[in-house]
N, C-alpha and C positions, 0 to 999 in steps of 0.2 A: 144929715138930711133929715132923720127923724125928727130930732129936738127941735130942727126950725119948722116941720111940718107940724110938730104937735106940743103946744108951749104949755101947755095943764096938763098935771098929773092925772088928771080922769082920760082923757085922749091918748096922751104917750101909755097908759094901761090899757086902753084899748086897742095901739096900735101894736105894743107887743102880743097881747091874749089872739090877736087876729093872726101874730107872724105862730106863736104855739099851735093854734088849730090847725094853720097852714101843713106846718112838721108833722103833725100828727097827722093828718089825712095823708101825706107823702107816705108819711112810714106805714099806714095803713093799707095803702093801695100797693104798695113795695111787697107787702107780707103775704098779700091774696096772690099778688103776679106771681114771687115765688113759690107760692103753695101749688099753685097751676102748672107754674115750667117744671114743677118737681117732680110732676106722675108722667110716669110713663103710658102713652099713649095707650089706650087697650086693645088697638089691632097690632100696635108690635109684641105687646105684652100675651096677648094667644099666638100670636105668628112660632113666638119662641115656646111656649108651653106645646103647642102644637108638633114644634119640632123636634122639641127632645121628649115627648111622652105618648105623640100619637099614633094610631097604628101604620097607619100610609107612612110616616117616617123610619119608620123603625130599621128598614133595611139600608138606610143611607148612615157612611159611615165616614169622620171625615180623615182626610190624610195628615199623616204625621207632619211634622214640618219638612226635617228630611225631604219629604215627598212631594212637595209642594211643585207645580210646574206656572202658574201665574198668580198675582196680585194687582191689588187694583193699590194706587198710590194716588190721594188726592196732596194739594200743595206743594207738586213737583214745581212748580216756579219760585215759589219759595227758598229763602235761605235756608236752613235746614231740610227740606224737599228735596231740593237741589242737590245736597250732598248725599240723601239718602238714595233717590235716583243713582246718581253716582257711581256711588257702594254696589247697590244692588247688579249694576251692570258687571262690576269690575271683578267682584268676589261669588257669585250666583250665576245659575244658568236661567234662571226664572226670566221668564215675559213678563212686562212689568205694563201696565194698562193705567196711563194717566189720565185722568179728569182732569181738564182744564178749560176754565174759562176763554171761549175760543168761538169765532162763526164757524169754524172748517176744520179739517186734520190740519191742513197746510199752517193755517194760523195758528193752532195751536203745539205744530212741530215748531214755527218761528218762536213762539214764547217762552218754549222749551232752550231753544238755542240762547236765546238772547237772557235766558237766566241764567247760563250756565256761563256765557261770557262776562255778564254783569256781577258775580259774586266769586269769577277766577276759576272756576270747578273745572276746567281742562286744564289750568296751571295744579291744580293741587293733584289733582285725582287722575287727568288722563282718561275722561272714560270716551267710547265711541257711542253716539249716540244711533245706534242699529234700528233701521225702523222692522227687522223681523223680533226684534224684542222688546223695540218700545213701543206701545201702542198709544197713539192722543186718543182720548174719548173727549169728542167737545163736550162740553155739561156746565154745571153749575150744584153744589150741594144744597145752597138756597132754596132750591127749586124743586118741584114737586115731581119724582123721577128721576132725579139727578140731574134734570133739564134732558134727557137724550130725549131723540126725535120722535120715537115711537116704544110701546110696550113691547114689541119683537126683540128690539133695541137691549132695551133693559134685561128681558131674559137672558138673551144671550149671554149679556155679560157676568149676568150676579150666575148661568150656569155654569161658568169655565173658570172662574175667579175662586181660588184656595183658601186668599189670604186679603184684609185690607189694613191699609196702614193709613192713619185718617192724621194728615197734618193739616188740612185747609184749616184755617185761621181767621179769626179779624183782629190785630193787635193792637190797641186802640188804651190806654190807660187814663185817658180822660173824658170818653165820652161814657155818659150815665148806664145804665141798665133799665130801660125804659120799655114800658107798655105802648106807648104813645106814636114811639118810633117805630114803624111795620117793615119799615123799607127791609128791601132786598141785602144792602150793606148793612146792616144795626148791627151790633152785635150779638143781640138776641137773634136775628134772622140766620145770621152766618156760624155761630157758635155754638148755641142752642139748637135753632130748627134744623140748622142742615147738621149737626149730629142726629139729631131723629130721622133725618132723611137715611142718613149712613147706615143705621141701625136696620132702617127696612131693607137695606139694600143686603146687609149681613143674615139677615134671618130669608131672604127670599133665593131661590132654587136649593142648590148644596149649601149643608153646613159650611161654615167657612171661619177662618182663625181674623179676630179682629186684634188690630195694638193703636190704640188712643194715645193720640201725645197732649198730652195735658203739660201741666205746670204747677210750682213749688208754690206759687202767688194763689191757686187753688186752695191752698189748705186754710181751715177755718179753725180748727184744732189742733192743739199742741197740746205732745205728753209731759212728764216729767223728764225734767232734768232737760227740758228742751228738745227729747225728740219727739219725732213726727210720725205718728201713727201708719203704718201703709195698709191700711183698708178704705173701702169705699165709705162716704162720708153719708151723712141726713138730715134731714129740713133740721132739725133741732139743733145742729150745731152750729149754726149761722151766728157770725159773731164781727165783732169789730175789725178781724185778722181780716175781714175780704174787704179791702180797702180802694176798688175803681170797678167799675163795671164790668171790664175784663177778666176779671179773679173772679166776681159772682158769675158772670156767663160760663169760667171753666170749672168754678166748684157745682154749679146745677148739670154741666155736663158729666161730671163724675156721678154723683147721685144717680142721672138717670141709666148709665152705662152698670151703677151696682143692680138697679131693678131690673135690666133686661138679666143681669146674671141669675139674680135670685129667679126668674121666670126661666131658664134655660137655656143662657146663652153659656156657651163653655169653653170658648177656646180665647180668652181674653188678658192684654196686655197694657195696661193701664200706666202708661209714661211721663211721672209730674220732671219736666227738666226745668234745670235753674237757668238763670240768663245763658243763651247762647251767645260764643263770640267767634273771632277769629278763627281761620284752619290753623291747626298747630304747626304744620307746618311754612306758610305762607306769614299768619298773622292777619292777611287781609279781611277787611270787612268795611264793606262799601259805603261811604258818608251818604249816599242816598238811598240808605238801606230802611227801606218803607217796614220791611219785615221786622227790624228789630226793633221795638219802641225804646228798649231801656237805652240801642245807643242814643237814639236821637233825644234821648231825654240827656242823654250825657252832654251831649254837644251843644244842645242847648243850651242847657246849663253852663257849661265852660264859659261859652260867649258872654251872658249876663254876668257870670261870676257869680252865681247864685243857683245852689245847690239843696234840692232837699235833704231836711236833717238823715241822717243813715243811723243805723245801729252797729256801736262798738264791740258787742258784744258776738253777736250773731253775725252779722254781717250779711252780704250779697254774695251768692253761690256763683261763681261764672265756670263756663267747660267749654272747650274749642269744638265748634261744629263737625268736625269730621268724628271727633272723641265720642261726641252724643249721637253722629248715627250708627255710629261702630256697635254701640252699647245697645243702641234700640233694633237692630237686627241677628246682633246673637240674641234676644232675649224671645222676637219672633221666632228665628229657623233654629232655636237649639230644641231638640227634641226632651232633653231633661229641665228645659225653664219652667217654673212653677205658673200658672197663672194668677191672678193677680193686680195689686197697686206695685209699683216701685219709684222710689226717691232718689231721682239720679244729684248727687252734688258732688262736692269737694271737699278736702281734706283740709284748707285752706280757704277763706273768703273775704272778698273787700268788704273793709269796715271806712268808714268815716277817717278813720285815725288815718289809716292809708291815703283817701283820697286827697287828704290835707297835704301829706307827705310829698304826695304826687304833684299837688298844684302849687307849693310851697318850691320844689323842684324845678320847676318852668317859670318862676316868677311870677306867677299866678295868685292874686290875693282874692279869696272868693269866702263868701258866706255860707254860712249851714243854717236853713232857715225851716223850722217846722212846718209843715203842710198846711198853707190855706186857701181859701177860695182867689185870696188877691194874689200868692205867689203861682196857685196854676192857673189863674186867666192870663198872668204875663209871658209864663211858659209858653201857652196854646197860642194867643197875639204874634211870639215872635216866628214859630213852627208848627206844623200841621200833626200836631201830636193825636 
């Protein structure tokens, strides 16, 4: 098309120069967006500094994990979140306050019930959704004040919760990380601005422990021998390893949590999960699992018989959802667990060679293609990725 529209060398050169300028402008805009988003807002930084060192906060002490009575769980209707809720009910006596996007408590309870049925949590874990222990809180992490109806409701919740498990996430590996889309459902709104609202909640009222669900896809820097450092990233570590808007949003989130730690957030666990798949006992994973982008990408690729190129050396780590939930609770609730960043992984990983063998065993002839706009567009057109 460009050659047809630009038949002279001069016009073609001008066209290419314009394209390069557009790319540079996009890169400059992206850098400015990231520089802005990676700066912890002053109100959060000041609040953590005051809570840590201010005289009026000196009398406040944080109970150890073994003395927790109440936790706030976000993302409880998601794949990991629903299994976390089940294990919290089965393995602890904690009261669990679930922030659910719902019009009312009744609607929220119905959404929790539907999630347990969709992901077959009842079959695998046999939890009891006891209203005396599961408190539905209608709200939204992307809204100011978590979307709670009043300042009084916000203060009451922040005053009784000992710990926050933040699992709410938008998982979309196609959507770009953009300042243009400021809707409440965008990656930035849900994964970055939503995290900031959660940090504001963590620092409000009594001191709280904080567990943040991140991803190995948020890793921008790999050490010697392919080892991934378990530390908080910084803005200058931005690299091509962050391949899409989702991974960028989780990387930005880790930077913000790291800054909150330096400002005074004391009890924090950031867990970088690998790809989370079916329960170890049932193997079940919903075919309509909008919360597992990796699964959607796999099923769509299988239908097209075109897979993204995979690494034959490191591969993709996969962990059962119940194992991920159990390790999360052990890190959060064990008194001796150190604060900081944890990489969750497995001893073996799925490589392209493994996938080729699996496809061959099933008589499927599949291509493994390098990442390209054309392949991405084809995937997106065949499924809501």
